[in-house]
N, C-alpha and C positions, 0 to 999 in steps of 0.2 A: 643551540648547545643544551645538552641534558644535564641537569643537576639533581642530586639526591640528598636525602638526609636520613638519619638513622632511625626512625620508628617505622618498621615495616619496609616496604619497597616504594616509598613515596617519590614521585617524579613530577617535574614541572613541565614535561613535554606534552603540549596540548593533544598531539596525535595519540597519546596513550590513554586518553580519557574519553568516555562517551559523553554525549550531550547531557546536561543536567535536566532533571525532570521539572515539570511545571511547579512553580513555587507555591501557588495557592493550595494545591491539593496536599502538599507535604508539610506545610508549616502552619496553616490556619488551625486554631484550636476550637473554632466554632463547632458546637455539637460533638464535643470530644467523647461523649459517652454513648453516642449512637452506634449501633452495630455496623452501620454502613461504612464508618470510618476505618474499620478493621477487616474489610473483606480480604485484603492481601495477606494479613497475618493468619486468617482463619483457613486458608488453603492447606492441603496436605503439605507436609513439611518441606519436601523437595521442590515444591512449587511456590512456597510462601515467602513473604518478606518479613523482616524483623519489625519490631514495634516502632511507631513513629517517634520523632524526637520529643514531642511534648510529654510522652510517657515518662521521660527522664528529667524534664525541666519545668513542667507546669505545676504551679502550686495547687490548682484545683484538682489535678489528677492525684497528686501526693496526698492531699487531704482525704480524698475518697479511699485511697489505699489504707491509710491509717484507720479510718472508721469501719470499712467493710472487710479488711483483711486482718490487720493486727489487733483490732479490738474485738474480733469475733472468732479467732482461732487460738489453738493452744500454742503458747509461746514458752520456749525454753528459758529458764532463769538461773539455773545452777545445778550443782551435783549434791547428792545427799551427804557425801563426806565433808562438805563445807560446814555442816552443822551436826557433828556426830553425837553430841551430848544434849540431854534435856536442858533447855534454857539457851542453847546456841541459836543465834539468829543472823540473818543478813537482810538488808533493805535494798529495794530497787525502785526505779522510777520508770514506769511504762507509759509514755505519751501523756504525761501529766498526772498519772495515777500513782501515788506513793503506796508501796506494798511492803509489809513485813512478812518474811518467811521464817518460821520458828519451829524448833522441835519441842513438843510439849512433854510433860512429865511422864506420860505413858509411852513415849517414843514415837508417836505419830508426828507427822509434819503438817502444819497448817499455814494458811496465809490470811492476813487481815489488812484492811485499809489502814495505812499509816497516818491516821487522823483521829484525834480524840473525839468521842461522841458529845462532849460538852461544848467546846468552842472551836474545834477543828484543828487544834495545834498538832504539828508533826511530833510523833512520839519518840521515834528512834532514828539514829543516823548510822550509816556504815554497817559494820558487822561487830558482833560481840557476844556477850553472855549476860543473862539476867534471870532472876527468879520470878519476877513479875514485870509487867509493862506499866510504867508509871509516867503519867503526863507531867512534863516539866513546868507547865503553866499553873494548874490548880490542883495537882496531886491526885487526879482520878487514877485509880489503880485497876489493872486488868490481869487476869490469869493468862498463862501462856496459850490457852485455847480461846482467848478473846472475851471471856466472861467478865463483866464488871464486878469487882470485889469491893471497892470502896469509892465513895464520892462525897467529899467533905461538904457539910452544910446542906445536904439534900434530904435529910431525914423527914422534915416536915413539909416537903413539897407534895401537893396533892397529885394523885394519879402518877406518881413516879415509881417505877419498878426497875431494880437493877437488872433483872433478867431480860428486860426490853431495851437495855442501853449498852449491850456489849459491842465490841468492835465489829464493824461490818465485815463479814467473811468474803474472801475471794476464792473462787474455784481453783483447786489445786489437785494435782495427781502426779504420780511417778511411774517411770518405766526405766528399768535397767540402771538405776542410780541417777537418772536424769529427772529433774523437777520441772514441771510445766504448770503455768497458770493460764486462766482464761477469764477475760473481763466480761464475757457475755454469759449471763445466767442460763440462757436457753441453748447453749452450744451442745452438740452431741458429746458423749464422753470421750476421754482420751483414747480408750481402747478402739473405738470406732474410727477415730482420726488415724491411728497407726495401722489399722487393718491387719495385714499378714506380716508386718515387719517383726513383731516379737517372735513369731513362730520361725521365720526364716533365720533370725539371728540368735536363736536360743543357745547355740553351742558356743557363742562368744562369751557367755557368762558376764555380761556387761556390768551387772550390779556388784560384782566382786573385783572390778577394776578400780584403780586409784588415780586420781588426777595429780600429777606431780609438778605441773607448771601451767600457768596461764599467761597469756599475752593479750594486751588490749591495744587497739589501733583506732585512730580517728582519721577517716579518709574523705577526700574531696571527690565523692562519687555517689551515684544513685545506688540504692541497695540491690536493685534488680541486676545491675551489671555484675556485681560480685556473685550473686546466685548463679548467673549464667556461666561465668568462668569456672565455677566449681564443678559444673556438670558437663563439660565437654573436654575432649582430649586434643582438639584441633590445634590449640595454641601451644601445646606442650613442647614440640621441637623448636619453636621460635622464641618463646618466653623463658623456657626452662631447658636450654640445650645441654647444660652440664649437670644440672641437678636431677632432672627427671628424664628428659629425652622423649622419644616417641613412645606413646602408649596405645595399645590396641584394646578397646573396650567395646562392650555391647550392652544395649539397653535390655533390662530384665522386666518381666511382667510383675506388676504390683497390684495389691488391693488396698484401698485407703488413700489417704492424702499424703502420698510420698512417691518419690521416684528413685530409681537406682540404676547404676551402670556397673558392670563387672569386668574385671581384668584377670585373666588366668595367669598365674605365676607361682612357682614353687619357692620363691624367696620373698622376703619382706620388701615393701616399697617405702618403708619408713626411714631408709638411709639413702644418701645420694648414690647415683649409679657409679660403680667403680670403687666404692668404699671397701677397703680390705678387712674391715671389722666383721667378725662372724655374726655379731648381733646377739639378740636374746633368743632363748628357745621358743619354739612355737607354742601357742596356747594349747594345752593338753586336751581340752574338751572339744576342740574343733572337729566337725564332721561334715560330710557332704561338700558342697561348693565352697563354703567358708574355709575349708582345709586346703583348698587348691588355688586360692587367689584372693583378690581384694574387692570389696564393695565400696563404691562412692555413692552415698545415699543422701537425698535431700528431703527432709521432713518439712512439708509446707507449714508456714510460708518461707522460712529462711534459715533453717538449721542444717548444715552439712555434717554428716557423720561418716567418717572413713574408718572402716574396720579391715584390718589386715592380719597377717598370720601371727603377729607377736605383740600388737599394740592397737590402740584406737585413739582417734583424736576428732575433735569437732571444731567447726568454724561457724560462729553465729553472727548474723547481721541484723542490726536494728536501725531502721531509718531515723535520722534526726532532721533532715531537710531534703529538698529535692536533690541536692548535690552534696549531702553529708551523711555518712554512715558510720556508726560505731560497730567495730568488729572485735569479737573476742574469740580467741583460740584456746583450747584446752587439750592437754596431752596426757594420755592415760596408759597404764600398764597393769597387768594382773598383779594382785597382791604378792604372790609368790615371786614374781620377777623383781618387784621393788625391794623385797627382802634379801636379794642376793648381795653379798659383800662387795662385789665389784660393780654394783648397779650404776653409781654416779659416773664411773669411767666409761662404761659402755653407752649409757644414756646420752653422753655428750655427742656421740655420733648421730643420734636421732635428732637432737636439738639443732645440730648444724643443718640438717636437711630441712627441718621445719622452718627455721629462721630464713634460710635462703629462698625457699619456694614461696613462702608468704610474702616476703619482701618483693620478689619478682612479680607476683600477682598484684600486689598493692600498686606498684608503679604503673603497670600496663592498664589497670582499671581506671586510675586517675587520668591517664592519657586518653582513654576512650571517652570518659565523661567530657573532657575538654573538647574533643573532636565533635561530639554530638551537639554541643552548643553552637557549632558553626552554622551560619545561614546556608552553607553549601551542603549540609548533611541531608542525605535521603536514605531511607532504610534499604540495606542490602538484602540479598537472599541468604537463607540459611544454607550452610554447606552440609555435606553428608554426615560429618561427625557431630552435628548440632541438633539431633533429633529431640533430645531431652530439653534443650533450650527452647525449642518450639513448643513443646508440651507445657513447660513452665509458663511461658508467655501467654499461652491460651488459658491456662488455669487462672492466671491473674485476670485476664479479660472476663472470664466466667463470673468472677466476683464483682466486677466493676461496671460492665456495660449495662445499659438501661433495661435491656430485655434479651433473653436467649432467642436465637433464630436459627434458620437452616444453614447459616454460614459457619456454624461451629465445625472446627476441623476434626478429621479422623486422625487422632494422634497415637493410636496403638496399632 
């Protein structure tokens, strides 16, 4: 007798399943950073297999991801409109590194280690406004650009100079209103990381968009699973049958550390299919392909940017553990759109779509993580709509494996 349950088309009929692969080859983590362990992933994508289970469950693999990917690449931390005035700041914690992001008196944005140069005390919490940064422990005082202004009882210290005891700077840069930091002093500049993205997306005028809402989620999944689901349309008819439905997308050529897929459409995708609301006007400055469809773009390592005809939103993933990821979504419109008197009423239709789709993705990704932990899991093949997933997995391996070799896939 055949029985079934509701996630996918799972069946208990033995005749419907092929024999499981040899266990030693698929579950052993010995030599997990040897290129030989990833020969199947390195094939051309229609011939390749997905990443092995340990890539989503092993602490050693996770630790190397943090050290070699997240501590050496540009990481999105916020939007410029979060700190519009001099003295406005917010704080973040990236993999144990406390960071202050603040707008200085001259309007520039800087980032500093959130640690006093005297005794290491954390200086600020959360977000807010200040004229100076003052240590709550011993009163050391810093300017908004990190210079030490005052240090009680240090006047008579030999060889002590204020100019040598400012806050440690953190590399920071901006693009399109997005703020990025990099913990690696020798990393290439943000412009090199982004490649041709700013040129391709110039007509969106991203710096003049306003984030009207943020949502935060803590998920029981590995960060790579969420990155993958963002960059393939394969799941859409099954996970999002009523919100999105089938999507026809194609991978686009890029330069730099990012990937993008494009869907041609003369209507916004920011509302659920069948919504009778006319929506907001299209962005007036759009030209070329941006005026005729939607881009789904992933800036390595984990920032999804969706740019459509009338809006933009992001979904950012930060790994917390092998099976835990913090996800933040932000939803943006042009300033002129936000100024419309009926903005809140119309925007409710967009929020409905965003809430529904993100909740659907969250559920399926947690189910995927649970399944990968099974001793019966063996990596499956990439399907035709998963070309970018294959490219992302191989980019990750490029950062982690012990050496490059002739197994590297042709992913373009």
